[in-house]
N, C-alpha and C positions, 0 to 999 in steps of 0.2 A: 675417537668418536665425536660426531657433531652433536651439539646440544639440540634438545627437542624443539626449541624456538626456531632454530635454523630450518628444520624440516617443515615446521608449520608455515614459515614465511615462504619457503620454496613451494609448498603445496598451494598456498594462496596465489602466488605469482603464476604458477602453471594453470591453475583454475581460471585466473584472470585472462590468460592468453586463450585458453580453450573456449571459454564462454563469452568472449568479447566484453569483458568486464572493464568498466572505467575505473582507473586508479585515481583516487582523490589526491591531488598534489599536496605536498607538505609545504606550507609557506605562510607567512604573515606579512601584513602591510608594514610600512615604515613606522607606523604608530604602535606596533606590537599587538594590534587587534586581530582576531581571527578573520580570515579572508573567506567570504562566501563564494560558493561555486554553484552555477545554475545549469540544469540539464532539462531539456524539453524533448518530449516524444509526441508524435502525432499518429492518430488513427488514420490509416490510408483508405480503408474500405468500410462500408456500413457493416455493422455487426447485428445479427438477429438471433435472439435467444428464444427458442420455442419449447424447450424441455423444462418442466417443473422439477425443481430440485432444491435440497437444503444446502447444497454446495455452490459456491460462487464460481462462475466460469470466467476465465481471464479474457480480456478484450485484446485481440492481436494488435501489436504495434505499441501498446501502452505499457511498456515495461522498461525498467532501468536496473542494471546490475552494477554495483559500485563497490570498490574496496577502499577502506580507510584504516590507517594504522592506529588512530586514536578515536575515542568516542566522538560521535557527531550528532548534531541536531539536524533533523530532516523537517523541512517545511514543505508539505506536499499539497499541491493544488491541482484539482482535476475539474475540467469543464467539458460538457458535451451536450448534445441534444438527444433527449429520450422520447421515444414514441411507443405507445402501447394501447391496448384495449383496456377496459376497466379492470382493476385489480391491483394487488400489491406487487411492487417491484422494488428491488434493493440494489443499491450501489455502494460498495465499500472498497477501501484500500487494503491491499494484501501486502504483507511483508514476509519474505521468505516462505511463501506458500500458506501463511496463516492470516486470519482476518483481524485487522486492527480495529478494536472496539473498546473505547473507554480505557485506554492504556493497557489493554490486554492483547496478547497475540493468541487468538483462539483457533482451534483446529478448523480447517475448511471441510467439515463433515457435519453430519447431523448430531454430533456430540457436543456442540457448543453450549447448549443449555445444561447438559450434565456436568460439565467441568466449570461452569461459571454461573451457577443458579442465582447468585446474588445480583446478576445483571438483568434478570427477568424470568418470568414463569414459562416462557415458550421461546422457541428459536426465532419466531417472528418478532417478539418483543425485544429480544437481544439485538437482532439485526437492524432494528429501527433506531438504535442508539446513535447519537452523534449526527442526527439528520440523515440516516442512511436509507429511509424509506421514501420511495417515490410512488405515490398513490394516484391512480387515475380513476375518477368517479364518473365522468360523463360518458355517455354512449358514443361510440365511434372513436377512431384513433385520434389522439391528441399529442402534439409535440410541445415539449417544454424543456427548459434548462434543468440539468440535474448535477449541480456542482458539489464537490467534496473538498474540504479544507481540513487538513490534519497536521499536527506537529508531533514528532516522536523522537526520543533521544535513544540512539542505538549504540551498543558497544562496538569496539573495533572489530574488523573482519569484513567478510563479503556479505552484502545484503542485496536482496532483489525486491524492488517496489513494482507493484502491478495494480491495475484497476480490475475489479471483478463485479459481475452482476448476477443476480438470481431472480427468479420469478416464482410466485406461489400459485399463479393461475394465468391463463391467456399467454400472450407473448410480449416481447419487448425488443425494440430496435434502438441501436445507439449510432449516432452520426457525428462526424467531425470532432471526435474527442481529442483533447490535449492534456497531457500530463506534464506538469512542471514541478521539479524538485529543486529546492535550494538546500545545499549542504554546508554546514559550518562545523569544522573539526575543532575540538577543544582538548587541552591537556587533561590528563586523567584527574588532576587535583582541582579542576574548576567545578564549582557547584552552580548549577543552573536553576535549581528549584524543580527540576523534572527527574523522575526516576525512569530507569529502563523499564520497558513494558513487562508485565507479568506473563509468564507462559505456564498455564495450568496443565 
């Protein structure tokens, strides 16, 4: 019989082939320091969100799926141009289909406040964490930058990084988005001062 780890690795590799997942190379520089890898994704078409929802909608083209055999530090940078009528709009990073807020991976549903009430008294307050709210006050459509910068330490395996938006009223358009992810893989015994995100 083959060990369970063999089947887990085989499953991961088959998943990588089927989903076009980037496999993070194993390697170090000549100074034995971890080697960073950079991945960039671009939004090819304007994205318009007109439906009010408590769930984040993923922006097409701004996703990265990657496999790494050791824990990895992700430095995630998003920049894009947001346009919208007056009201609250939210931009957040999604990891494996969950919303990354304050080192929590929260469900992308209306249950975020129920599972992480310590982060806020409403879903709007929770989604505003980490600079996630983009508020338009003036009448008429206004275009402004809506960047997101996050760092997260994820365990080994396959992970998917995406950018999501949601609106609480009116509409929102996203133009010329760029997602850049820097990954640095570390040995399991390295302590970075970061914990893996909590999944309530």
